[in-house]
Each structure stands twice: as C-alpha cells, then as structure tokens.
C-alpha positions in Angstrom: -0.5 -0.1 0.4 1.5 3.5 -0.8 1.3 6.2 2.0 -0.4 10.1 0.7 0.9 12.4 2.4 -2.3 14.4 3.2 -3.6 13.5 6.2 -1.9 10.2 5.7 -4.5 7.8 4.3 -3.2 4.3 3.8 -5.6 2.4 1.4 -3.8 3.3 -1.3 -3.0 0.6 -3.7 0.2 -0.3 -5.1 1.0 -1.4 -8.7 2.2 -4.6 -6.5 -0.7 -5.0 -4.5 -3.8 -8.2 -5.3 -6.6 -6.7 -7.6 -9.3 -5.4 -4.6 -10.6 -2.3 -6.3 -13.9 -3.2 -4.6 -11.8 -3.0 -1.2 -9.2 0.4 -2.6 -12.4 2.2 -2.9 -14.6 1.4 0.4 -11.3 1.9 2.4 -11.3 5.7 0.3 -14.8 6.9 0.8 -14.6 5.9 4.8 -11.6 8.0 4.6 -13.3 11.0 2.4 -16.8 10.4 4.9 -14.9 10.8 7.5 -13.3 14.6 6.3 -16.4 15.6 5.0 -19.9 17.2 6.4 -22.3 14.3 6.3 -25.7 16.0 6.2 -29.0 15.3 8.9 -32.5 16.0 9.5 -32.3 15.5 12.3 -29.8 15.2 15.7 -31.0 11.8 16.6 -30.3 10.7 13.0 -26.5 11.7 13.0 -26.0 10.1 16.0 -27.3 6.5 15.0 -24.8 7.4 11.9 -22.5 8.3 13.8 -22.1 6.2 16.4 -17.9 6.9 17.5 -17.0 9.8 16.1 -13.4 11.4 15.9 -13.0 14.4 17.3 -12.7 17.5 13.9 -16.3 15.7 13.1 -18.1 18.0 11.4 -22.0 17.1 10.9 -25.3 19.3 9.8 -28.1 19.1 11.5 -31.2 20.7 8.9 -33.6 20.6 12.5 -32.1 23.7 14.2 -30.4 24.8 11.4 -26.4 24.5 12.9 -23.5 23.4 12.0 -22.2 21.0 15.3 -18.2 19.7 15.4 -17.7 17.3 17.3 -14.9 18.1 20.1 -13.8 16.4 23.5 -16.1 13.7 22.7 -19.1 16.0 22.6 -20.9 17.8 19.9 -20.9 21.7 20.2 -22.4 24.0 17.9 -19.3 24.5 15.4 -21.8 27.5 13.2 -25.8 28.2 13.7 -27.5 28.9 10.6 -25.2 30.4 8.3 -27.9 33.3 7.9 -28.9 35.4 10.1 -30.9 34.7 12.8 -32.1 37.9 14.4 -35.1 40.2 14.2 -36.6 44.0 15.7 -39.7 44.4 16.3 -41.7 48.0 17.0 -44.9 49.2 18.2 -45.8 52.4 16.0 -49.1 51.9 17.4 -49.9 53.7 21.0 -50.8 51.3 23.5 -52.4 52.4 26.6 -50.6 51.4 30.3 -52.2 50.8 33.1 -50.6 53.1 36.6 -49.6 50.2 39.1 -49.2 47.3 37.4 -46.8 45.1 34.5 -47.1 45.5 30.8 -46.2 43.5 28.7 -45.2 45.7 25.2 -48.1 45.2 22.6 -45.5 45.0 19.3 -47.1 45.4 15.3 -44.7 45.2 13.6 -41.7 44.1 12.1 -39.2 47.1 11.2 -38.2 48.0 8.2 -37.8 44.9 6.7 -39.5 41.7 6.6 -36.5 39.9 5.8 -34.7 39.6 9.1 -37.6 38.0 10.8 -34.9 35.4 10.5 -37.4 31.7 10.9 -40.4 33.2 12.0 -39.7 34.7 15.5 -42.4 36.7 15.9 -46.0 37.4 14.1 -49.3 38.9 14.6 -50.5 35.6 16.0 -48.1 36.7 19.5 -47.5 40.5 19.2 -46.0 40.7 22.5 -43.2 37.9 22.3 -40.5 37.0 20.3 -39.0 33.3 20.3 -36.2 32.0 20.0 -35.0 29.6 17.4 -32.5 28.4 18.2 -30.2 27.7 21.4 -27.3 30.6 21.9 -26.0 33.7 23.0 -28.1 36.2 22.3 -28.4 40.1 22.4 -31.0 42.5 23.1 -31.6 45.5 23.0 -34.8 47.5 24.1 -36.4 50.8 24.2 -38.5 52.4 25.7 -40.6 56.0 25.8 -43.9 57.7 26.6 -45.9 60.6 25.0 -46.0 62.2 28.6 -46.9 62.2 31.9 -45.1 62.4 35.4 -44.7 59.4 38.0 -41.8 56.7 38.0 -41.6 54.2 35.7 -40.2 50.8 35.5 -39.0 48.8 32.4 -37.5 44.6 32.3 -36.3 42.5 30.0 -38.7 39.6 30.8 -37.4 35.9 29.4 -40.0 33.3 29.7 -41.9 35.6 31.9 -39.2 36.4 34.7 -36.7 40.0 34.6 -33.7 39.5 33.0 -32.7 43.3 33.2 -34.7 46.2 35.4 -34.0 49.7 34.3 -36.3 52.8 35.6 -36.5 56.7 35.3 -38.9 59.4 36.6 -40.8 62.1 34.3 -41.7 65.8 34.1 -44.6 65.6 31.9 -42.4 65.3 29.1 -41.5 61.6 27.0 -38.2 59.5 27.5 -36.3 57.2 25.1 -35.1 54.7 27.3 -33.3 51.6 26.4 -31.3 49.0 27.9 -28.9 46.0 25.9 -29.2 42.6 27.8 -27.1 39.2 26.8 -28.0 35.9 27.9 -27.8 32.5 26.3 -31.1 31.4 25.6 -32.4 27.9 25.1 -34.9 27.3 21.9 -38.5 27.9 22.6 -37.5 30.5 25.4 -39.7 33.2 24.7 -38.7 37.6 25.3 -40.3 40.3 25.7 -40.9 44.0 27.0 -42.8 45.0 30.0 -43.6 47.8 31.3 -44.8 49.8 34.7 -45.7 53.4 35.3 -46.2 55.2 39.1 -48.6 58.5 37.6 -51.4 57.9 39.1 -53.5 57.8 35.4 -52.8 54.9 32.4 -50.6 56.4 30.1 -49.7 56.0 26.1 -46.4 54.7 24.4 -45.3 57.5 22.2 -46.3 56.2 18.1 -43.6 58.5 17.1 -40.2 57.4 19.0 -41.9 54.3 19.5 -40.9 50.9 21.7 -38.7 48.4 20.0 -37.4 44.6 20.7 -34.3 43.8 18.9 -33.1 39.9 19.3 -30.0 38.7 17.3 -28.3 35.8 18.2 -24.4 36.2 18.5 -23.2 32.9 18.1 
C-alpha cells in the first residue's frame, strides 16, 4: 500500500498489491467520509449514523440549522444557521399602559425589512413575545418611551416570563426614550418581551413616533 502525503491515508493500492477494487474504494470513501460534512434531518439521525465520531468530525443538522463539531468527546455547535438570526419588532401604535401594574408591550410590526424576522421569531399571532429559534448567546436591545405624564417608570426585559434586566427613571410631564441591552444564553423555544410599570396615578400612552422596540440577535 502507498501512503498519501495528505492526512496519512494508507489505502492507496500500489502496482504490486492484489487486485481488490471494492476494498480499495471502500477505504477511500471511509477516509473521505470521515473528513466530509454529512447532512442529517435531526440530531437523532446524526447520532445513529455517527455512533463513534472522532474529534473534529463535522455534521450539519437541518432541524435546528446548525453545523456541529465533535470536540472533547461531545457534539457542540460550530456554526448556527449560516444565515442571520435576529428580529427587530416595533410598536408604532400607541398602547395604553395602566398605572400600578406590569404590562407587556404589544408590538405591531417588524421594522423596515421583513427578512429580519429570520426563522419566524415574531408574528401577529403573539404580538408580545419574540421566540428563540435555536439555542445560543443572544443580544437583546429594548427601547421604550411614553408620550407624556409624571411618576416613576420601570422597564423590564423578560425571558420566559421572568425579569432578567430592569431599569427605571422618573418623568416631568415629558416623554423619555430609554433603552437597555442584555446578553444571555437562551434555549430554543424561549420567549423574550418587554414589560413596563408606571406609577403616575392614571393610564399613560406609549409614544407613537419614538416608539418602543425590541431587537434580539444571535451572537453565536
């Protein structure tokens, strides 16, 4: 047998080797297959076929649009999507926020480019929540403003109904545009929204020009 000078392949037949084309071809395909990127519909399909993968093996899984790499004896994401994963939703219509209670923002559209709504992260079927398509680290950017009014204000970034970032401010008969960001690991299926609390003593409208927005983008 000859030894290839790339990656140490030892399955190349020499002129003096017995004729055994099927075996030589199988050796070649096994060698190339271990260094290729096979494609699977699900993680279960991947694990069924690649029962004992070597570290460095790659595999694409269509179900979560993820390129996986074997490292340290375990699979982990090498690249998610190959496409952008993110959405920016806005609330262009004024929303009445009652006093003394926490209220989620009702978004009404995707800003500017519908293509930003990758993987259907938001829809009008649920105007309040952005849904995470694949697990990973995400950057969340929330912006909010009231049309007018006095009293204390509290905004919260909510993940799965629980606050993960909170910021507050006061007002003096004018509106303020406030924003906050938060980076967090989120699992597929998690929900993200913005909740608001105001203590003016009466309902206040959100601003319809400098309107509230929520941006969620996958970092990796």
